[in-house]
N, CA, C and O of each residue as an XYZ file, in Angstrom:
572
protein
N     -63.310      0.357     23.691
C     -64.293      0.338     22.739
C     -65.574     -0.692     23.555
O     -66.743     -0.818     23.190
N     -65.070     -1.172     24.442
C     -66.377     -2.070     25.016
C     -67.440     -1.299     25.540
O     -67.274     -0.262     26.182
N     -68.451     -1.768     25.286
C     -69.761     -1.376     25.856
C     -70.070     -0.248     24.724
O     -71.218      0.194     24.751
N     -69.368      0.171     23.929
C     -69.710      1.358     22.767
C     -70.670      0.747     21.918
O     -70.724     -0.470     21.740
N     -71.560      1.721     21.301
C     -72.754      1.222     20.211
C     -71.969      1.295     19.206
O     -71.163      2.225     19.243
N     -71.939      0.456     18.111
C     -71.198      0.553     16.680
C     -72.248      0.037     15.960
O     -73.170     -0.553     16.523
N     -72.187      0.242     14.461
C     -73.490     -0.205     13.307
C     -72.444     -0.805     12.457
O     -71.278     -0.414     12.414
N     -72.945     -1.784     11.783
C     -72.190     -2.609     10.976
C     -73.455     -2.628      9.824
O     -74.645     -2.824     10.072
N     -72.903     -2.392      8.630
C     -73.772     -2.379      7.445
C     -73.502     -3.485      6.245
O     -72.349     -3.555      5.821
N     -74.405     -4.261      5.737
C     -74.284     -4.824      4.309
C     -75.253     -4.424      3.541
O     -76.366     -4.075      3.935
N     -74.833     -4.461      2.291
C     -76.016     -4.238      1.128
C     -75.965     -5.304      0.231
O     -74.989     -5.803     -0.328
N     -77.255     -5.610      0.164
C     -77.777     -6.846     -0.648
C     -78.422     -6.497     -2.212
O     -79.327     -5.675     -2.360
N     -78.012     -7.002     -2.964
C     -78.814     -6.436     -4.341
C     -79.057     -7.896     -5.182
O     -78.186     -8.718     -5.470
N     -80.334     -7.954     -5.450
C     -80.999     -9.132     -5.892
C     -80.490     -9.165     -7.272
O     -80.453     -8.004     -7.679
N     -79.991    -10.176     -8.366
C     -79.773    -10.315     -9.621
C     -79.935    -11.306    -10.401
O     -79.180    -11.784    -11.248
N     -81.326    -11.691     -9.957
C     -81.918    -12.882    -10.412
C     -82.207    -12.759    -11.930
O     -82.756    -11.829    -12.520
N     -81.602    -14.160    -12.524
C     -81.635    -14.620    -13.741
C     -82.424    -15.880    -14.031
O     -82.917    -16.635    -13.192
N     -82.469    -15.999    -15.478
C     -83.487    -17.216    -15.477
C     -82.547    -18.435    -15.042
O     -83.022    -19.459    -14.552
N     -81.304    -18.266    -15.238
C     -80.586    -19.576    -14.831
C     -80.620    -19.703    -13.216
O     -80.534    -20.831    -12.732
N     -80.728    -18.715    -12.478
C     -80.632    -18.596    -11.047
C     -81.762    -17.417    -10.406
O     -81.429    -16.266    -10.124
N     -82.635    -17.764    -10.306
C     -83.491    -16.901     -9.580
C     -83.492    -16.291     -8.430
O     -84.163    -15.307     -8.117
N     -82.494    -17.064     -7.590
C     -82.026    -16.403     -6.185
C     -80.479    -15.773     -6.368
O     -79.724    -15.430     -5.458
N     -80.283    -15.732     -7.519
C     -78.809    -15.055     -7.476
C     -78.729    -13.516     -6.897
O     -79.668    -12.723     -6.967
N     -78.038    -13.362     -6.583
C     -77.901    -11.745     -5.772
C     -76.444    -11.607     -5.169
O     -75.771    -12.597     -4.883
N     -76.038    -10.397     -5.010
C     -74.713     -9.885     -4.232
C     -75.085     -9.597     -2.945
O     -76.198     -9.358     -2.477
N     -73.516     -9.678     -2.208
C     -73.780     -9.089     -0.919
C     -72.515     -8.392     -0.860
O     -71.414     -8.935     -0.960
N     -72.767     -6.964     -0.665
C     -71.351     -6.152     -0.442
C     -71.199     -5.622      0.931
O     -71.931     -4.937      1.646
N     -69.984     -6.163      1.087
C     -69.527     -5.860      2.600
C     -67.969     -5.205      2.417
O     -67.133     -5.514      1.568
N     -67.870     -4.255      3.438
C     -66.345     -3.571      3.367
C     -65.708     -3.354      1.832
O     -64.519     -3.488      1.542
N     -66.530     -3.075      1.142
C     -65.903     -2.692     -0.185
C     -65.931     -4.114     -1.180
O     -65.548     -4.109     -2.350
N     -66.305     -4.958     -0.676
C     -66.204     -6.313     -1.542
C     -67.503     -6.853     -2.075
O     -68.520     -6.842     -1.381
N     -67.483     -7.260     -3.131
C     -68.724     -7.893     -3.678
C     -68.533     -9.409     -3.748
O     -67.557     -9.945     -4.273
N     -69.672    -10.127     -3.102
C     -69.665    -11.759     -3.115
C     -70.950    -11.929     -3.595
O     -72.050    -11.557     -3.187
N     -70.426    -12.830     -4.936
C     -71.735    -13.610     -5.455
C     -72.298    -14.562     -4.676
O     -71.615    -15.384     -4.064
N     -73.901    -14.514     -4.628
C     -74.472    -15.250     -3.481
C     -75.740    -15.713     -4.469
O     -76.182    -15.221     -5.507
N     -76.108    -16.827     -3.716
C     -77.607    -17.562     -3.934
C     -78.004    -18.056     -2.441
O     -77.468    -17.687     -1.396
N     -79.126    -19.027     -2.593
C     -79.483    -19.895     -1.447
C     -78.753    -21.057     -1.552
O     -78.123    -21.186     -2.602
N     -78.668    -22.017     -0.656
C     -77.784    -23.273     -0.706
C     -78.461    -24.113     -1.585
O     -79.685    -24.106     -1.712
N     -77.651    -24.878     -2.231
C     -77.783    -25.897     -3.394
C     -78.787    -26.652     -2.947
O     -79.407    -27.146     -3.888
N     -79.341    -27.043     -1.546
C     -80.497    -27.777     -1.084
C     -81.606    -27.202     -1.356
O     -82.706    -27.750     -1.288
N     -81.361    -25.867     -1.736
C     -82.900    -25.238     -2.145
C     -82.863    -24.785     -3.346
O     -83.654    -23.890     -3.643
N     -82.030    -25.240     -4.229
C     -82.109    -24.944     -5.752
C     -80.915    -23.759     -5.981
O     -80.768    -23.238     -7.087
N     -80.236    -23.463     -5.033
C     -79.316    -22.441     -5.474
C     -77.973    -23.020     -6.289
O     -77.659    -24.152     -6.657
N     -77.460    -21.980     -6.377
C     -75.781    -22.162     -7.104
C     -74.781    -22.702     -6.180
O     -74.564    -22.103     -5.127
N     -74.194    -23.705     -6.455
C     -73.354    -24.175     -5.354
C     -72.021    -23.432     -5.544
O     -71.141    -23.531     -4.689
N     -71.832    -22.572     -6.828
C     -70.547    -21.799     -6.948
C     -70.808    -20.561     -6.542
O     -70.108    -19.614     -6.899
N     -71.968    -20.418     -5.660
C     -71.876    -18.976     -4.873
C     -71.986    -18.894     -3.554
O     -72.513    -19.907     -3.092
N     -71.728    -18.171     -2.837
C     -71.805    -18.328     -1.198
C     -73.499    -18.136     -0.833
O     -74.133    -17.367     -1.556
N     -74.082    -18.717      0.089
C     -75.220    -18.833      0.754
C     -75.314    -18.084      1.867
O     -74.292    -17.563      2.312
N     -76.425    -17.923      2.436
C     -76.430    -16.835      3.864
C     -75.854    -17.959      4.937
O     -75.144    -17.597      5.875
N     -76.145    -19.095      4.771
C     -75.652    -20.195      6.111
C     -74.427    -20.036      5.826
O     -73.908    -19.480      6.793
N     -73.630    -20.233      4.973
C     -72.258    -20.136      4.837
C     -71.706    -18.731      5.401
O     -70.834    -18.647      6.267
N     -72.255    -17.795      4.868
C     -71.721    -16.524      5.337
C     -71.728    -16.452      7.143
O     -70.820    -16.119      7.904
N     -73.033    -16.874      7.415
C     -73.032    -16.951      8.588
C     -72.017    -17.562      9.689
O     -71.570    -17.050     10.716
N     -71.832    -18.698      9.177
C     -70.801    -19.796      9.824
C     -69.504    -19.246      9.924
O     -68.750    -19.328     10.893
N     -69.213    -18.424      8.360
C     -67.941    -17.758      8.033
C     -67.763    -16.504      9.017
O     -66.629    -16.278      9.438
N     -68.601    -15.854      9.322
C     -68.658    -14.865     10.114
C     -68.163    -15.186     11.708
O     -67.241    -14.630     12.305
N     -68.860    -16.015     12.096
C     -68.608    -16.627     13.517
C     -67.191    -17.225     13.537
O     -66.572    -16.957     14.567
N     -66.584    -17.920     12.697
C     -65.166    -18.313     12.409
C     -64.205    -17.371     12.442
O     -63.228    -17.487     13.181
N     -64.414    -16.194     11.526
C     -63.634    -14.872     11.422
C     -63.694    -14.336     12.762
O     -62.581    -13.910     13.069
N     -64.662    -14.164     13.814
C     -64.783    -13.287     14.717
C     -63.872    -13.865     15.613
O     -63.056    -13.213     16.265
N     -64.034    -15.353     15.660
C     -62.958    -16.204     16.883
C     -61.844    -16.176     16.375
O     -60.936    -16.082     17.200
N     -61.488    -16.229     15.130
C     -60.075    -15.884     14.644
C     -59.305    -14.773     15.025
O     -58.149    -14.893     15.431
N     -59.987    -13.514     14.895
C     -59.746    -12.372     14.979
C     -59.303    -12.130     16.384
O     -58.192    -11.673     16.652
N     -60.306    -12.485     17.375
C     -59.943    -12.663     18.737
C     -58.499    -13.542     19.126
O     -57.528    -13.177     19.787
N     -58.695    -14.460     18.640
C     -57.301    -15.466     18.721
C     -56.085    -14.760     18.754
O     -55.232    -14.675     19.637
N     -56.185    -14.115     17.273
C     -54.727    -13.399     17.106
C     -54.668    -12.368     17.684
O     -53.495    -12.158     17.990
N     -55.521    -11.344     18.110
C     -55.297    -10.198     18.961
C     -54.737    -10.749     20.315
O     -53.815    -10.144     20.862
N     -55.285    -11.913     20.884
C     -54.824    -12.319     22.320
C     -53.577    -12.636     22.142
O     -52.792    -12.072     22.904
N     -53.046    -13.520     21.207
C     -51.902    -14.357     21.161
C     -50.845    -12.977     21.179
O     -50.009    -12.812     22.068
N     -51.063    -11.954     19.941
C     -50.020    -11.091     19.993
C     -49.983    -10.193     21.061
O     -49.130     -9.308     21.129
N     -50.927    -10.378     21.971
C     -50.702     -9.569     23.305
C     -49.876    -10.268     24.172
O     -49.379     -9.706     25.148
N     -49.655    -11.582     23.886
C     -48.922    -12.576     24.768
C     -47.539    -12.725     23.812
O     -46.838    -13.689     24.120
N     -47.146    -12.051     22.901
C     -46.223    -12.048     22.124
C     -46.027    -13.320     21.417
O     -44.867    -13.630     21.146
N     -46.882    -14.018     21.113
C     -46.602    -15.334     20.321
C     -46.937    -15.094     18.805
O     -48.000    -14.571     18.469
N     -46.093    -15.452     18.009
C     -46.126    -15.173     16.554
C     -46.842    -16.440     16.110
O     -46.548    -17.595     16.419
N     -48.052    -15.928     15.159
C     -48.532    -17.161     14.587
C     -48.269    -16.912     13.281
O     -48.293    -15.763     12.842
N     -47.934    -18.175     12.384
C     -47.418    -18.024     11.063
C     -48.597    -18.373      9.956
O     -48.607    -17.983      8.788
N     -49.633    -19.240     10.636
C     -50.479    -19.584      9.600
C     -51.800    -19.853     10.621
O     -51.524    -20.245     11.755
N     -53.182    -19.667     10.281
C     -54.259    -20.101     10.896
C     -55.464    -20.558      9.671
O     -55.553    -20.115      8.526
N     -56.126    -21.349     10.191
C     -57.414    -21.943      9.100
C     -58.267    -22.487     10.191
O     -58.099    -22.772     11.377
N     -59.192    -22.519      9.387
C     -60.350    -23.172     10.114
C     -61.466    -23.545      9.129
O     -61.782    -22.807      8.196
N     -62.044    -24.719      9.381
C     -62.844    -25.874      8.703
C     -64.092    -25.558      9.310
O     -64.568    -26.571      9.822
N     -64.874    -24.462      9.470
C     -65.930    -24.403     10.231
C     -67.248    -25.083      9.634
O     -67.517    -25.065      8.433
N     -68.044    -25.691     10.627
C     -69.316    -26.488     10.371
C     -70.486    -25.936     10.662
O     -70.518    -25.899     11.892
N     -71.682    -25.385     10.141
C     -72.883    -25.074     10.580
C     -73.855    -26.150     10.492
O     -73.823    -26.968      9.572
N     -74.782    -26.172     11.490
C     -75.769    -27.540     11.329
C     -77.213    -26.844     11.367
O     -77.759    -26.435     12.392
N     -77.767    -26.780      9.989
C     -79.155    -26.480      9.829
C     -80.501    -27.566     10.015
O     -80.663    -28.542      9.283
N     -81.276    -27.245     10.967
C     -82.208    -28.346     11.124
C     -83.451    -28.156     10.087
O     -84.508    -28.782     10.163
N     -83.117    -27.140      9.066
C     -84.310    -27.061      8.150
C     -85.127    -25.776      8.400
O     -85.815    -25.224      7.541
N     -84.971    -25.359      9.683
C     -85.638    -24.065     10.234
C     -84.419    -23.099     10.924
O     -84.529    -21.874     10.860
N     -83.595    -23.545     11.393
C     -82.554    -22.746     11.743
C     -81.257    -23.335     12.103
O     -81.135    -24.559     12.146
N     -80.281    -22.545     12.364
C     -78.892    -23.179     12.774
C     -78.960    -23.577     13.984
O     -79.306    -22.733     14.811
N     -78.685    -24.836     14.410
C     -78.847    -25.469     15.754
C     -77.441    -25.351     16.594
O     -77.472    -25.231     17.818
N     -76.056    -25.396     15.773
C     -74.731    -25.636     16.091
C     -74.146    -25.211     15.200
O     -74.548    -25.217     14.037
N     -72.841    -24.663     15.686
C     -71.533    -24.479     14.662
C     -70.482    -25.126     15.426
O     -70.449    -25.066     16.655
N     -69.698    -25.689     14.788
C     -68.473    -26.193     15.192
C     -67.134    -25.302     14.509
O     -67.016    -25.211     13.287
N     -66.331    -24.782     15.292
C     -64.970    -24.441     14.635
C     -64.127    -25.390     14.952
O     -64.232    -26.033     15.997
N     -63.046    -25.604     13.934
C     -62.235    -26.582     13.771
C     -60.762    -25.640     13.477
O     -60.230    -25.723     12.371
N     -60.335    -24.999     14.259
C     -58.939    -24.045     13.867
C     -57.892    -25.092     13.987
O     -57.881    -26.173     14.576
N     -56.967    -24.433     13.222
C     -55.482    -25.362     13.202
C     -54.496    -23.730     13.070
O     -54.525    -22.902     12.159
N     -54.010    -23.729     13.844
C     -53.061    -22.837     14.328
C     -51.306    -23.069     14.443
O     -50.692    -23.678     15.318
N     -50.899    -22.523     13.521
C     -49.093    -22.812     13.291
C     -48.457    -21.714     13.904
O     -48.337    -20.615     13.362
N     -47.984    -22.046     15.213
C     -47.007    -20.734     15.828
C     -45.413    -20.958     15.186
O     -44.961    -21.910     14.549
N     -44.821    -19.789     15.589
C     -43.368    -19.862     15.270
C     -42.532    -20.591     15.894
O     -41.508    -21.086     15.424
N     -43.155    -20.731     17.554
C     -42.618    -21.598     18.587
C     -43.884    -22.109     19.473
O     -44.618    -21.355     20.112
N     -43.995    -23.358     19.405
C     -45.095    -24.008     20.000
C     -45.334    -23.572     21.552
O     -44.565    -23.785     22.490
N     -46.760    -22.822     21.592
C     -47.038    -22.438     23.038
C     -47.143    -23.407     24.075
O     -46.930    -23.102     25.249
N     -47.575    -24.983     23.583
C     -47.897    -25.887     24.338
C     -49.752    -25.808     24.039
O     -50.433    -24.895     23.571
N     -50.149    -27.237     24.559
C     -51.609    -27.440     24.405
C     -52.449    -26.044     25.711
O     -53.328    -25.229     25.428
N     -51.981    -26.181     26.622
C     -52.307    -25.364     27.868
C     -52.732    -24.077     27.359
O     -53.889    -23.668     27.450
N     -51.585    -23.319     26.712
C     -51.727    -21.945     26.266
C     -52.765    -21.683     24.944
O     -53.407    -20.655     24.724
N     -52.736    -22.802     24.212
C     -53.698    -22.926     22.993
C     -55.019    -23.013     23.500
O     -55.986    -22.507     22.930
N     -55.088    -23.768     24.765
C     -56.654    -23.839     25.124
C     -57.110    -22.490     25.824
O     -58.257    -22.041     25.835
N     -56.237    -22.061     26.273
C     -56.571    -20.567     26.980
C     -56.928    -19.642     26.014
O     -57.905    -18.902     26.134
N     -56.059    -19.651     24.909
C     -56.415    -18.850     23.948
C     -57.570    -18.860     23.227
O     -58.132    -17.899     22.701
N     -57.882    -19.980     23.235
C     -59.132    -20.055     22.150
C     -60.521    -20.153     23.246
O     -61.697    -20.096     22.886
N     -60.134    -20.276     24.338
C     -61.533    -20.185     25.370
C     -61.309    -18.581     25.463
O     -62.387    -18.094     25.120
N     -60.537    -17.698     25.724
C     -60.646    -16.472     25.949
C     -61.245    -15.681     24.528
O     -61.932    -14.662     24.611
N     -60.897    -16.271     23.320
C     -61.206    -15.937     22.105
C     -62.624    -16.032     21.957
O     -63.290    -15.153     21.409
N     -63.100    -17.090     22.439
C     -64.588    -17.669     22.100
C     -65.454    -16.533     23.298
O     -66.491    -15.907     23.078
N     -64.650    -16.545     24.538
C     -65.646    -15.688     25.335
C     -65.828    -14.300     24.757
O     -66.926    -13.850     25.086
N     -65.283    -13.659     24.177
C     -64.875    -12.240     23.574
C     -65.709    -12.331     22.187
O     -66.198    -11.292     21.745
N     -65.861    -13.409     21.574
C     -66.376    -13.224     20.059
C     -67.760    -12.610     20.180
O     -68.663    -13.326     20.612
N     -68.008    -11.373     19.845
C     -69.355    -10.781     19.519
C     -70.387    -11.566     19.106
O     -71.499    -11.534     19.632
N     -70.016    -12.428     17.986
C     -70.748    -13.134     17.267
C     -71.459    -14.341     18.130
O     -72.660    -14.522     18.332
N     -70.481    -15.003     18.511
C     -70.748    -16.399     19.578
C     -71.653    -15.856     20.662
O     -72.622    -16.526     21.023
N     -71.412    -14.784     21.152
C     -72.146    -14.063     22.345
C     -73.332    -13.443     22.169
O     -73.879    -12.707     22.991
N     -73.876    -13.845     20.711
C     -75.135    -13.119     20.161
C     -76.177    -14.318     19.437
O     -77.260    -14.062     18.911
N     -75.584    -15.609     19.552
C     -76.541    -16.732     19.114
C     -76.981    -17.432     20.524
O     -76.416    -17.486     21.616
N     -78.132    -17.908     20.080
C     -78.750    -19.078     21.118
C     -78.607    -20.508     20.860
O     -79.362    -21.390     21.271
N     -77.377    -20.675     20.010
C     -77.302    -22.211     19.993
C     -75.813    -22.345     20.359
O     -75.129    -21.322     20.326
N     -75.214    -23.597     20.728
C     -73.612    -23.616     21.063
C     -72.708    -23.599     19.805
O     -72.858    -24.274     18.786
N     -71.758    -22.711     20.073
C     -70.731    -22.927     19.047
C     -69.302    -23.269     19.733
O     -68.656    -22.593     20.534
N     -69.067    -24.307     19.266
C     -68.098    -25.021     19.887
C     -66.586    -25.109     19.406
O     -66.499    -25.149     18.178
N     -65.695    -25.138     19.904
C     -64.265    -24.855     19.301
C     -63.927    -26.197     19.342
O     -64.157    -26.798     20.391
N     -63.414    -26.806     18.389
C     -62.647    -28.292     18.464
C     -61.395    -28.080     17.928
O     -61.115    -27.683     16.796
N     -60.590    -28.411     18.937
C     -58.981    -28.275     18.770
C     -58.564    -29.610     18.959
O     -58.938    -30.234     19.952
N     -57.691    -30.203     17.948
C     -57.016    -31.444     18.281
C     -56.221    -31.477     19.468
O     -55.275    -30.727     19.709
N     -56.810    -32.698     20.441
C     -56.171    -32.959     21.601
C     -56.409    -31.632     22.982
O     -55.821    -31.573     24.061
N     -57.336    -30.824     22.496
C     -57.970    -29.599     23.221
C     -59.149    -29.471     23.473
O     -59.804    -29.362     22.436
N     -59.832    -29.425     24.515
C     -61.457    -29.128     24.643
C     -61.560    -27.835     25.225
O     -61.951    -27.872     26.391
N     -61.276    -26.450     24.667
C     -61.560    -25.468     25.606
C     -63.034    -25.451     25.861
O     -63.513    -24.652     26.666
């Protein structure tokens, strides 16, 4: 599939109300996500904001590549989580840090973990599409 042109869609519907003039929903893959702008701009902190969804997309892309690459090596992952953080300077996202924690059935060791994160980062479509650093911060490992 490498090199082939694909299209990816999202539907955004504004649902502004007196309580939150910025309220809307984002429809992706059959899911409906309640959204607003970030609380710093007066949005509802109980709803997703575009910046969070953007950071989440980068994290998800990295994770999916990581899982695929681990599977190719026949490494069994029992849990994966990431506490990703994006930095917005007021005008644009300037950096994203991924903080993945991966739990394997059998520890592959720090060298294999670093190789997998580096390979996942290099393959992530979204990380390859942005003009700011996406850093993968792994405890004890700097891929």
